[in-house]
SERO-4910 file (N, C-alpha, C, O; in steps of 0.05 Angstrom, whole numbers):
BEGIN
 pado doro    nc1    nc2    nc3   cac1   cac2   cac3    cc1    cc2    cc3    oc1    oc2    oc3
  Met    A   2223   1089   3127   2203   1096   3106   2207   1125   3097   2206   1131   3073
  Ser    A   2212   1143   3116   2215   1171   3109   2239   1175   3091   2239   1192   3073
  Gly    A   2261   1159   3095   2284   1161   3078   2278   1153   3050   2287   1166   3031
  Asn    A   2262   1132   3045   2255   1123   3018   2238   1144   3004   2240   1148   2980
  Thr    A   2220   1157   3021   2203   1177   3009   2220   1201   2998   2214   1211   2977
  Asn    A   2240   1209   3013   2257   1231   3005   2272   1224   2979   2275   1240   2961
  Val    A   2282   1199   2978   2296   1190   2953   2277   1190   2929   2285   1198   2908
  Ser    A   2252   1181   2934   2232   1181   2912   2226   1209   2901   2225   1213   2877
  Glu    A   2222   1227   2920   2216   1255   2912   2240   1268   2897   2237   1283   2878
  Glu    A   2264   1261   2907   2288   1272   2894   2291   1261   2866   2299   1275   2848
  Ser    A   2284   1236   2862   2285   1224   2835   2265   1236   2816   2271   1242   2793
  Lys    A   2241   1241   2827   2220   1254   2810   2229   1282   2802   2225   1290   2779
  Ala    A   2241   1296   2821   2250   1323   2814   2272   1323   2792   2272   1340   2774
  Lys    A   2290   1303   2794   2311   1301   2774   2299   1294   2746   2307   1305   2726
  Glu    A   2279   1276   2746   2266   1268   2721   2251   1292   2709   2251   1297   2685
  Leu    A   2237   1308   2726   2223   1331   2717   2242   1352   2705   2236   1364   2684
  Lys    A   2265   1356   2718   2285   1375   2708   2295   1365   2681   2299   1382   2663
  Lys    A   2300   1339   2678   2310   1328   2653   2289   1332   2631   2296   1338   2608
  Leu    A   2264   1328   2638   2242   1331   2618   2240   1360   2608   2237   1365   2584
  Arg    A   2243   1378   2627   2242   1407   2620   2265   1414   2601   2262   1429   2582
  Thr    A   2288   1403   2607   2312   1408   2590   2308   1397   2562   2315   1410   2543
  Leu    A   2296   1373   2560   2291   1361   2534   2271   1377   2518   2274   1381   2494
  Leu    A   2250   1387   2532   2229   1403   2519   2241   1429   2508   2235   1438   2486
  Ala    A   2257   1442   2525   2270   1467   2517   2288   1463   2492   2288   1479   2474
  Ala    A   2303   1440   2492   2320   1434   2470   2304   1430   2444   2312   1438   2423
  Ala    A   2282   1416   2448   2265   1410   2425   2253   1436   2413   2252   1439   2388
  Leu    A   2244   1454   2430   2233   1479   2421   2254   1495   2406   2248   1508   2386
  Met    A   2278   1496   2417   2300   1510   2404   2306   1499   2376   2311   1513   2357
  Ala    A   2305   1472   2374   2310   1459   2349   2289   1467   2328   2295   1471   2305
  Leu    A   2264   1468   2337   2242   1475   2319   2245   1504   2309   2241   1510   2286
  Thr    A   2254   1521   2328   2258   1550   2320   2280   1552   2300   2277   1567   2280
  Val    A   2302   1538   2303   2324   1539   2284   2316   1529   2257   2324   1540   2237
  Val    A   2300   1508   2256   2291   1497   2231   2272   1515   2216   2273   1518   2192
  Ala    A   2254   1529   2232   2234   1545   2220   2244   1572   2211   2233   1584   2193
  Ala    A   2265   1582   2224   2275   1609   2219   2281   1615   2190   2272   1635   2179
  Pro    A   2296   1598   2176   2303   1604   2148   2279   1607   2130   2278   1624   2112
  Thr    A   2258   1591   2135   2234   1592   2118   2219   1619   2123   2209   1631   2105
  Ala    A   2218   1627   2149   2203   1651   2156   2217   1676   2145   2203   1695   2138
  Ser    A   2244   1675   2143   2258   1700   2135   2270   1697   2106   2287   1713   2098
  Ala    A   2260   1677   2091   2271   1673   2064   2267   1698   2047   2245   1709   2046
  Ala    A   2288   1707   2034   2287   1730   2017   2271   1724   1991   2272   1702   1981
  Glu    A   2257   1744   1981   2241   1739   1957   2257   1739   1931   2277   1753   1929
  Arg    A   2248   1724   1912   2259   1725   1885   2247   1749   1872   2222   1751   1870
  Asn    A   2263   1767   1863   2252   1792   1852   2269   1804   1830   2290   1794   1823
  Leu    A   2258   1826   1819   2272   1843   1800   2275   1870   1813   2255   1881   1823
  Val    A   2299   1881   1813   2304   1907   1826   2312   1927   1804   2330   1921   1788
  Ala    A   2300   1950   1805   2305   1971   1784   2317   1996   1796   2309   2006   1817
  Phe    A   2337   2007   1781   2350   2032   1788   2351   2049   1763   2356   2039   1741
  Gly    A   2347   2075   1765   2349   2092   1742   2336   2119   1745   2330   2128   1767
  Asp    A   2333   2133   1722   2323   2160   1722   2294   2160   1712   2281   2140   1713
  Ser    A   2284   2184   1704   2256   2187   1697   2248   2171   1672   2225   2163   1670
  Leu    A   2267   2165   1654   2259   2150   1631   2250   2122   1640   2233   2110   1627
  Leu    A   2263   2111   1660   2253   2086   1671   2230   2090   1690   2210   2076   1688
  Ala    A   2232   2109   1709   2212   2112   1730   2185   2118   1718   2165   2105   1726
  Asp    A   2183   2137   1700   2158   2144   1686   2135   2150   1706   2114   2138   1704
  Pro    A   2139   2170   1724   2117   2177   1741   2096   2193   1726   2101   2203   1704
  Ser    A   2071   2194   1736   2051   2210   1723   2059   2240   1726   2073   2247   1744
  Ala    A   2050   2256   1706   2060   2283   1705   2053   2299   1730   2069   2315   1739
  Asp    A   2028   2296   1741   2020   2312   1764   2037   2305   1788   2045   2323   1803
  Ile    A   2042   2280   1793   2058   2272   1816   2087   2280   1811   2101   2289   1830
  Tyr    A   2097   2278   1787   2124   2286   1781   2128   2316   1787   2147   2323   1800
  Leu    A   2109   2332   1778   2112   2361   1783   2110   2368   1812   2124   2385   1822
  Ser    A   2091   2355   1826   2087   2362   1855   2112   2354   1871   2120   2369   1889
  Thr    A   2124   2331   1865   2148   2323   1880   2172   2340   1873   2189   2344   1890
  Arg    A   2173   2349   1848   2196   2366   1841   2194   2393   1855   2214   2405   1863
  Val    A   2169   2403   1858   2165   2429   1871   2171   2428   1900   2184   2445   1912
  Thr    A   2162   2406   1913   2165   2404   1942   2192   2392   1950   2200   2392   1973
  Ser    A   2207   2381   1930   2233   2368   1935   2231   2345   1954   2250   2339   1968
  Ser    A   2207   2332   1955   2203   2311   1975   2219   2286   1968   2222   2269   1985
  Thr    A   2229   2284   1944   2245   2261   1937   2273   2269   1928   2287   2255   1913
  Ala    A   2282   2292   1939   2309   2301   1931   2331   2283   1940   2353   2284   1929
  Asn    A   2325   2266   1959   2346   2247   1968   2349   2222   1951   2366   2206   1956
  Gly    A   2332   2220   1931   2333   2197   1913   2320   2172   1923   2326   2150   1913
  Ala    A   2303   2174   1943   2290   2151   1954   2260   2155   1954   2250   2178   1954
  Asn    A   2245   2133   1954   2215   2134   1954   2204   2151   1932   2185   2167   1937
  Cys    A   2215   2149   1908   2206   2165   1886   2181   2153   1872   2178   2129   1872
  Pro    A   2164   2170   1862   2140   2160   1847   2148   2148   1820   2167   2156   1808
  Ser    A   2133   2127   1812   2139   2115   1786   2113   2104   1775   2093   2101   1790
  Gly    A   2113   2098   1749   2089   2087   1736   2092   2058   1728   2110   2044   1738
  Asn    A   2075   2049   1711   2076   2021   1701   2097   2020   1679   2091   2018   1656
  Asn    A   2122   2022   1688   2145   2025   1669   2155   1998   1660   2144   1977   1667
  Tyr    A   2177   1999   1644   2186   1974   1632   2199   1955   1652   2201   1931   1647
  Ala    A   2207   1965   1675   2217   1947   1696   2194   1931   1708   2196   1907   1711
  Lys    A   2173   1945   1715   2149   1931   1726   2137   1911   1706   2130   1889   1713
  Arg    A   2136   1919   1680   2125   1902   1660   2143   1878   1655   2133   1856   1650
  Thr    A   2169   1882   1656   2188   1860   1653   2185   1840   1676   2183   1815   1671
  Gly    A   2183   1850   1700   2179   1832   1723   2153   1816   1720   2153   1792   1727
  Ala    A   2132   1828   1711   2107   1814   1707   2110   1791   1687   2099   1770   1690
  Lys    A   2124   1797   1665   2128   1777   1645   2145   1753   1655   2142   1731   1646
  Leu    A   2164   1759   1673   2182   1739   1684   2171   1725   1709   2183   1706   1719
  Gly    A   2149   1735   1719   2138   1724   1744   2154   1732   1768   2155   1716   1787
  Leu    A   2167   1756   1768   2183   1765   1790   2170   1790   1803   2161   1807   1789
  Arg    A   2170   1790   1829   2162   1814   1843   2182   1837   1837   2206   1832   1836
  Val    A   2172   1861   1834   2189   1883   1826   2193   1903   1849   2174   1911   1862
  Arg    A   2218   1909   1854   2225   1930   1873   2238   1953   1857   2261   1951   1849
  Asp    A   2222   1974   1853   2230   1996   1835   2241   2019   1851   2225   2032   1865
  His    A   2266   2025   1849   2279   2047   1864   2286   2070   1845   2300   2089   1853
  Ser    A   2277   2069   1820   2284   2090   1801   2272   2117   1809   2252   2118   1823
  Cys    A   2285   2139   1801   2277   2165   1810   2283   2186   1788   2304   2187   1777
  Ser    A   2263   2203   1783   2267   2224   1763   2290   2242   1771   2293   2250   1794
  Gly    A   2306   2249   1751   2329   2266   1756   2354   2253   1767   2373   2266   1774
  Ala    A   2353   2226   1768   2375   2212   1780   2402   2217   1766   2403   2218   1741
  Val    A   2423   2220   1782   2450   2226   1772   2471   2211   1788   2465   2201   1810
  Ser    A   2494   2209   1776   2517   2197   1790   2539   2218   1797   2553   2215   1816
  Met    A   2541   2239   1780   2563   2257   1783   2554   2286   1779   2569   2303   1770
  Ser    A   2529   2292   1787   2517   2318   1784   2500   2324   1809   2493   2305   1823
  Pro    A   2492   2349   1813   2472   2354   1835   2445   2342   1828   2437   2342   1805
  Gly    A   2432   2331   1847   2406   2319   1843   2403   2293   1858   2421   2285   1873
  Pro    A   2380   2279   1854   2376   2253   1868   2397   2233   1859   2401   2228   1835
  Gln    A   2411   2222   1878   2434   2205   1872   2428   2176   1868   2412   2164   1883
  Ile    A   2440   2164   1848   2438   2135   1843   2448   2120   1868   2437   2099   1875
  Ser    A   2468   2131   1881   2479   2117   1905   2458   2115   1927   2458   2095   1942
  Thr    A   2440   2134   1929   2419   2133   1949   2399   2111   1942   2389   2097   1960
  Gln    A   2393   2108   1916   2375   2087   1908   2386   2060   1916   2372   2043   1927
  Val    A   2412   2056   1912   2425   2031   1919   2425   2027   1949   2420   2005   1959
  Ser    A   2431   2048   1964   2431   2046   1993   2404   2038   2004   2401   2022   2022
  Thr    A   2383   2050   1992   2355   2044   2000   2349   2014   1995   2337   2001   2011
  Ala    A   2357   2005   1971   2352   1977   1964   2366   1958   1983   2355   1937   1990
  Ile    A   2390   1964   1990   2405   1947   2009   2393   1948   2037   2389   1927   2049
  Arg    A   2386   1972   2046   2375   1975   2073   2348   1961   2076   2343   1949   2097
  Thr    A   2332   1962   2056   2305   1950   2058   2304   1921   2050   2284   1908   2053
  Gly    A   2327   1910   2041   2327   1882   2033   2317   1876   2005   2314   1853   1998
  Ser    A   2312   1897   1990   2304   1892   1962   2325   1876   1947   2319   1857   1933
  Leu    A   2350   1884   1951   2373   1869   1939   2380   1848   1959   2386   1853   1983
  Asn    A   2381   1823   1950   2387   1801   1968   2397   1777   1952   2396   1779   1927
  Pro    A   2407   1756   1964   2417   1734   1948   2396   1720   1931   2404   1705   1912
  Ser    A   2371   1725   1935   2350   1713   1918   2342   1731   1895   2326   1723   1878
  Thr    A   2352   1755   1894   2346   1773   1872   2355   1761   1845   2378   1752   1843
  Gln    A   2337   1759   1826   2343   1746   1801   2352   1765   1779   2369   1758   1763
  Arg    A   2342   1789   1779   2348   1808   1757   2351   1836   1768   2336   1844   1786
  Val    A   2370   1851   1758   2373   1879   1764   2373   1895   1738   2389   1888   1720
  Ile    A   2357   1915   1736   2356   1933   1713   2366   1960   1721   2357   1972   1741
  Phe    A   2385   1971   1706   2398   1996   1713   2398   2014   1688   2411   2007   1668
  Thr    A   2384   2037   1689   2384   2056   1666   2389   2084   1677   2371   2096   1689
  Ser    A   2412   2094   1673   2419   2121   1682   2443   2131   1666   2457   2116   1653
  Gly    A   2446   2157   1666   2469   2170   1653   2462   2195   1637   2479   2213   1636
  Phe    A   2438   2196   1625   2432   2218   1608   2433   2245   1623   2443   2265   1613
  Asn    A   2423   2245   1648   2422   2270   1663   2451   2280   1670   2455   2304   1675
  Asp    A   2470   2262   1669   2497   2270   1675   2511   2281   1650   2533   2292   1653
  Thr    A   2499   2280   1627   2511   2291   1603   2507   2322   1602   2527   2337   1602
  Tyr    A   2483   2330   1601   2478   2359   1598   2484   2375   1624   2486   2399   1623
  Asn    A   2487   2361   1646   2495   2374   1671   2526   2378   1673   2536   2390   1692
  Asn    A   2540   2367   1653   2569   2370   1653   2579   2378   1625   2595   2364   1613
  Arg    A   2569   2399   1615   2575   2408   1588   2604   2417   1585   2614   2419   1562
  Asn    A   2617   2422   1607   2645   2431   1605   2664   2407   1600   2688   2412   1595
  Leu    A   2654   2383   1601   2671   2359   1597   2670   2350   1568   2650   2352   1555
  Thr    A   2692   2339   1559   2692   2326   1533   2678   2299   1536   2672   2290   1558
  Arg    A   2672   2287   1513   2658   2261   1514   2675   2240   1529   2664   2225   1545
  Gln    A   2701   2240   1524   2717   2220   1538   2718   2226   1568   2719   2207   1584
  Gln    A   2719   2251   1575   2719   2258   1604   2693   2250   1617   2692   2240   1639
  Leu    A   2671   2254   1602   2644   2245   1612   2645   2215   1617   2636   2205   1638
  Arg    A   2654   2200   1597   2655   2171   1599   2672   2162   1623   2664   2145   1638
  Asp    A   2695   2173   1625   2713   2165   1647   2702   2172   1674   2703   2155   1693
  Arg    A   2691   2196   1677   2681   2204   1704   2656   2188   1711   2652   2181   1734
  Phe    A   2639   2182   1691   2615   2167   1697   2622   2139   1707   2610   2129   1726
  Val    A   2642   2127   1695   2650   2100   1704   2662   2102   1732   2655   2085   1750
  Arg    A   2678   2122   1737   2691   2125   1764   2669   2128   1786   2672   2117   1808
  Thr    A   2648   2143   1780   2628   2149   1801   2606   2128   1802   2594   2125   1823
  Thr    A   2602   2113   1781   2579   2095   1780   2587   2066   1785   2572   2050   1796
  Ala    A   2611   2058   1776   2620   2031   1779   2619   2021   1808   2611   1999   1814
  Pro    A   2626   2038   1828   2624   2029   1856   2595   2022   1864   2591   2004   1881
  Gln    A   2576   2035   1852   2548   2028   1858   2540   2001   1846   2525   1985   1858
  Ile    A   2550   1995   1822   2546   1968   1811   2559   1947   1827   2548   1925   1831
  Glu    A   2582   1953   1838   2596   1933   1855   2580   1929   1881   2579   1906   1891
  Arg    A   2568   1949   1892   2552   1946   1915   2527   1928   1909   2520   1911   1925
  Ile    A   2516   1932   1886   2493   1916   1877   2502   1886   1875   2488   1868   1884
  Lys    A   2525   1882   1863   2535   1855   1860   2540   1841   1887   2534   1817   1890
  Arg    A   2550   1856   1906   2555   1844   1932   2529   1837   1947   2527   1816   1960
  Ala    A   2509   1854   1944   2484   1850   1958   2467   1829   1944   2451   1815   1957
  Ala    A   2470   1826   1918   2454   1807   1902   2473   1790   1885   2473   1794   1860
  Pro    A   2488   1773   1897   2509   1758   1882   2499   1739   1861   2514   1731   1843
  Asn    A   2473   1732   1862   2462   1713   1842   2445   1726   1821   2433   1713   1804
  Ala    A   2445   1753   1821   2428   1767   1802   2441   1771   1775   2466   1773   1773
  Arg    A   2425   1772   1755   2434   1779   1728   2431   1810   1726   2408   1820   1726
  Ile    A   2453   1824   1724   2453   1853   1724   2454   1863   1695   2473   1856   1680
  Gln    A   2435   1879   1687   2433   1890   1660   2435   1920   1661   2417   1933   1672
  Ile    A   2456   1931   1648   2457   1960   1643   2440   1964   1618   2449   1957   1596
  Val    A   2417   1975   1621   2398   1978   1598   2401   2005   1585   2396   2026   1598
  Gly    A   2409   2005   1560   2413   2030   1546   2387   2044   1540   2365   2033   1543
  Tyr    A   2389   2069   1531   2365   2085   1524   2356   2076   1496   2373   2070   1479
  Pro    A   2330   2076   1491   2320   2071   1464   2327   2094   1446   2336   2115   1455
  Thr    A   2322   2090   1420   2326   2112   1400   2308   2135   1408   2284   2132   1413
  Ile    A   2319   2159   1408   2304   2183   1415   2300   2200   1390   2277   2205   1381
  Gly    A   2321   2210   1378   2319   2227   1355   2324   2212   1329   2325   2187   1329
  Ser    A   2326   2227   1307   2333   2216   1281   2357   2231   1271   2354   2252   1259
  Gly    A   2380   2219   1274   2405   2234   1268   2406   2258   1287   2403   2255   1311
  Asn    A   2411   2282   1275   2413   2306   1291   2386   2320   1294   2384   2342   1304
  Tyr    A   2364   2307   1285   2338   2319   1285   2319   2306   1306   2320   2282   1310
  Tyr    A   2303   2323   1318   2284   2314   1338   2257   2326   1331   2254   2349   1323
  Cys    A   2236   2309   1334   2209   2318   1327   2193   2324   1352   2184   2306   1366
  Leu    A   2189   2350   1357   2178   2358   1383   2148   2362   1382   2135   2361   1403
  Val    A   2136   2366   1359   2108   2372   1357   2093   2351   1341   2101   2344   1319
  His    A   2072   2341   1352   2056   2320   1339   2026   2326   1343   2015   2325   1365
  Val    A   2013   2334   1321   1984   2339   1321   1969   2321   1302   1944   2321   1302
  Ser    A   1983   2305   1287   1970   2286   1269   1987   2261   1268   2005   2258   1285
  Ser    A   1982   2243   1250   1996   2217   1250   2025   2220   1243   2042   2203   1251
  Arg    A   2033   2242   1229   2061   2247   1222   2071   2271   1238   2056   2288   1245
  Pro    A   2097   2271   1244   2109   2293   1259   2104   2320   1245   2104   2322   1221
  Ser    A   2100   2341   1261   2095   2367   1250   2120   2384   1247   2119   2405   1236
  Asp    A   2143   2374   1257   2168   2388   1255   2191   2368   1254   2188   2345   1262
  Thr    A   2214   2378   1245   2239   2364   1248   2259   2385   1256   2269   2401   1240
  Thr    A   2266   2385   1282   2282   2407   1293   2311   2398   1296   2317   2377   1308
  Leu    A   2329   2414   1285   2358   2407   1287   2368   2412   1315   2368   2435   1324
  Leu    A   2377   2391   1328   2388   2394   1356   2413   2376   1359   2412   2355   1372
  Pro    A   2435   2384   1346   2459   2368   1347   2470   2364   1375   2482   2343   1381
  Glu    A   2466   2383   1393   2476   2380   1421   2461   2357   1435   2473   2342   1450
  Val    A   2435   2356   1430   2420   2334   1443   2429   2307   1432   2431   2288   1447
  Arg    A   2434   2306   1406   2445   2281   1394   2472   2274   1407   2477   2250   1412
  Ser    A   2488   2293   1413   2514   2288   1426   2509   2276   1454   2523   2258   1462
  Trp    A   2490   2287   1469   2483   2276   1495   2473   2247   1493   2481   2230   1509
  Glu    A   2456   2242   1473   2446   2216   1469   2468   2196   1463   2469   2174   1475
  Asp    A   2487   2204   1446   2509   2186   1440   2528   2182   1464   2537   2160   1469
  Ser    A   2533   2204   1478   2550   2202   1502   2539   2183   1523   2553   2167   1534
  Ala    A   2512   2185   1527   2500   2168   1547   2503   2139   1540   2507   2122   1557
  Gln    A   2500   2133   1514   2503   2105   1504   2531   2095   1511   2533   2072   1521
  Trp    A   2552   2110   1505   2579   2101   1509   2586   2100   1538   2602   2083   1547
  Met    A   2575   2118   1554   2579   2118   1583   2569   2091   1595   2582   2079   1612
  Gln    A   2546   2082   1585   2534   2057   1595   2550   2033   1585   2554   2014   1600
  Val    A   2559   2034   1560   2576   2012   1550   2601   2010   1567   2609   1988   1575
  Asp    A   2614   2032   1572   2638   2032   1589   2633   2021   1617   2649   2006   1628
  Leu    A   2610   2029   1628   2603   2020   1655   2600   1989   1656   2609   1976   1674
  Ala    A   2586   1979   1636   2582   1950   1634   2609   1935   1632   2614   1915   1645
  Arg    A   2627   1946   1615   2653   1933   1611   2669   1934   1637   2683   1915   1644
  Ala    A   2669   1957   1650   2685   1961   1674   2676   1943   1697   2692   1936   1714
  Thr    A   2651   1937   1698   2640   1921   1720   2634   1892   1713   2625   1877   1730
  Gly    A   2640   1884   1688   2635   1857   1680   2606   1850   1680   2598   1827   1686
  Thr    A   2589   1869   1673   2560   1864   1672   2550   1866   1643   2566   1872   1625
  Glu    A   2525   1862   1640   2513   1860   1613   2503   1887   1604   2489   1901   1619
  Phe    A   2509   1895   1579   2497   1918   1568   2475   1910   1548   2480   1894   1530
  Val    A   2452   1921   1551   2429   1916   1533   2426   1940   1514   2417   1961   1523
  Asp    A   2434   1936   1489   2432   1958   1469   2404   1958   1457   2396   1940   1443
  Leu    A   2390   1980   1463   2362   1983   1452   2361   1999   1427   2340   2001   1415
  Lys    A   2383   2010   1418   2382   2028   1395   2373   2014   1370   2356   2024   1355
  Gly    A   2385   1990   1364   2378   1976   1339   2349   1968   1339   2335   1971   1319
  Ala    A   2339   1957   1361   2312   1946   1363   2291   1968   1361   2268   1963   1355
  Thr    A   2299   1993   1367   2280   2016   1367   2287   2037   1346   2279   2060   1348
  Arg    A   2303   2029   1326   2313   2047   1306   2290   2063   1292   2293   2087   1286
  Asn    A   2268   2050   1288   2246   2063   1273   2223   2072   1292   2200   2076   1283
  Asn    A   2229   2075   1317   2208   2080   1337   2213   2105   1354   2200   2108   1375
  Gly    A   2232   2121   1346   2239   2145   1361   2218   2167   1359   2196   2163   1350
  Met    A   2227   2191   1367   2209   2214   1369   2199   2223   1341   2178   2236   1339
  Cys    A   2213   2215   1320   2205   2224   1293   2189   2202   1278   2184   2206   1254
  Ala    A   2182   2181   1291   2166   2160   1278   2137   2169   1276   2128   2187   1291
  Asn    A   2122   2156   1258   2093   2162   1257   2079   2152   1282   2090   2137   1298
  Ala    A   2055   2162   1286   2041   2158   1312   2040   2129   1320   2045   2123   1343
  Ser    A   2033   2111   1302   2028   2083   1309   2054   2068   1315   2053   2047   1328
  Gln    A   2077   2079   1307   2102   2066   1312   2119   2079   1334   2140   2069   1342
  Arg    A   2110   2102   1344   2126   2118   1362   2127   2107   1390   2106   2102   1402
  Tyr    A   2151   2103   1401   2155   2095   1428   2163   2119   1446   2164   2117   1471
  Phe    A   2168   2142   1434   2178   2165   1449   2160   2189   1443   2157   2197   1420
  Ala    A   2149   2201   1464   2131   2224   1460   2147   2250   1454   2170   2253   1462
  Gly    A   2134   2268   1440   2146   2294   1435   2141   2313   1458   2130   2306   1479
  Leu    A   2148   2338   1453   2143   2359   1473   2113   2366   1474   2101   2368   1495
  Ile    A   2102   2371   1450   2073   2375   1447   2063   2352   1430   2070   2350   1407
  Asp    A   2048   2335   1442   2042   2310   1428   2013   2301   1434   2006   2294   1457
  Phe    A   1996   2301   1413   1968   2293   1415   1964   2265   1404   1941   2255   1405
  Thr    A   1985   2253   1394   1980   2227   1380   1998   2204   1389   1999   2183   1377
  Ala    A   2013   2209   1411   2031   2188   1421   2016   2165   1435   2028   2144   1441
  Gly    A   1991   2169   1441   1976   2149   1456   1981   2152   1485   1990   2173   1494
  Asp    A   1975   2131   1501   1978   2132   1530   2007   2137   1538   2026   2128   1525
  Gly    A   2011   2153   1559   2037   2158   1569   2035   2180   1590   2015   2192   1594
  Asn    A   2057   2183   1605   2057   2202   1628   2071   2228   1623   2061   2249   1630
  Leu    A   2095   2227   1612   2112   2251   1610   2119   2258   1581   2123   2240   1565
  Pro    A   2120   2284   1574   2130   2291   1548   2160   2286   1546   2174   2285   1566
  Ile    A   2169   2281   1522   2198   2276   1516   2207   2252   1533   2229   2252   1543
  His    A   2190   2232   1536   2196   2207   1550   2183   2184   1536   2167   2188   1517
  Val    A   2190   2160   1544   2178   2136   1532   2148   2135   1538   2140   2140   1561
  Asn    A   2132   2129   1517   2103   2127   1522   2096   2098   1530   2114   2081   1532
  Ala    A   2070   2093   1535   2062   2067   1545   2069   2045   1525   2077   2023   1532
  Arg    A   2065   2050   1499   2072   2031   1478   2101   2024   1479   2109   2001   1476
  Gly    A   2118   2044   1484   2147   2040   1486   2154   2023   1510   2171   2005   1508
  His    A   2142   2029   1533   2148   2013   1557   2142   1984   1553   2157   1966   1562
  Glu    A   2119   1978   1540   2112   1951   1535   2131   1937   1516   2139   1914   1520
  Ala    A   2140   1952   1495   2159   1941   1476   2186   1935   1489   2198   1915   1484
  Leu    A   2196   1954   1505   2221   1950   1519   2220   1927   1538   2239   1911   1541
  Ala    A   2198   1924   1552   2195   1902   1571   2195   1875   1556   2207   1855   1565
  Ser    A   2183   1874   1532   2184   1850   1517   2212   1842   1509   2220   1819   1509
  Ile    A   2228   1863   1501   2256   1858   1494   2271   1847   1518   2286   1827   1515
  Leu    A   2268   1859   1541   2283   1851   1565   2274   1823   1574   2291   1808   1584
  Ala    A   2249   1817   1572   2239   1792   1582   2249   1768   1565   2251   1746   1575
  Arg    A   2255   1773   1540   2265   1751   1523   2295   1751   1519   2305   1733   1506
  Thr    A   2309   1770   1530   2338   1771   1528   2351   1753   1549   2376   1751   1550
***
């Protein structure tokens, strides 16, 4: 009898061990199935650029510039800009890494840091649907010793690697190099607005040269990286700094009639909404 009892207990122990093994395997299977859902990357729109895109409020902009708290090009303040508005229109969550003063080949907050931050935090991922990139203007006046062709060539050399990093991190995204809207009117810029019509027309051919150079730098960048260039000049031809108050997308230096907006000599709220509408339907 004692021998049979030992055999019975041994069999029970073997069955219990087998049951534990099956339960462990089942739990592991559930974990493997659940993991992709729990860590699924979000469908989003990711933005990179300078202050024209970022559009921080003036007080925050000034305080951060004084303290240099965003000198590394990360965690920069921004407003309800055309990237955020575009994302809202498309139903995409927005990850905005744009930063005032952003540059590719000059001293200042670096575009490369914005891209590194987006990759590190997972903003850029295989589920990213749209990338908006607006930068280049700050690299024009910071490199006055270069010819326009030299500017264009160096901008592509320094910025194209960042676009390639974006492409690798977000292989399914539609990447748009978004040009600057119309700013001046020929060689003239309207800096003072106290009524519905501009109070001045100031001749600034050097600024026009920077505006033109930035446009071609971005065109070259799009061509070099096989990405899309969104030309905003034609759509905003009559909405630059010299337009009447109700049509103006760009604020002057002293401006009492541009409507809502954050920074002088930057896109106003009307302009951000108009640019977002263009991007959402392109």
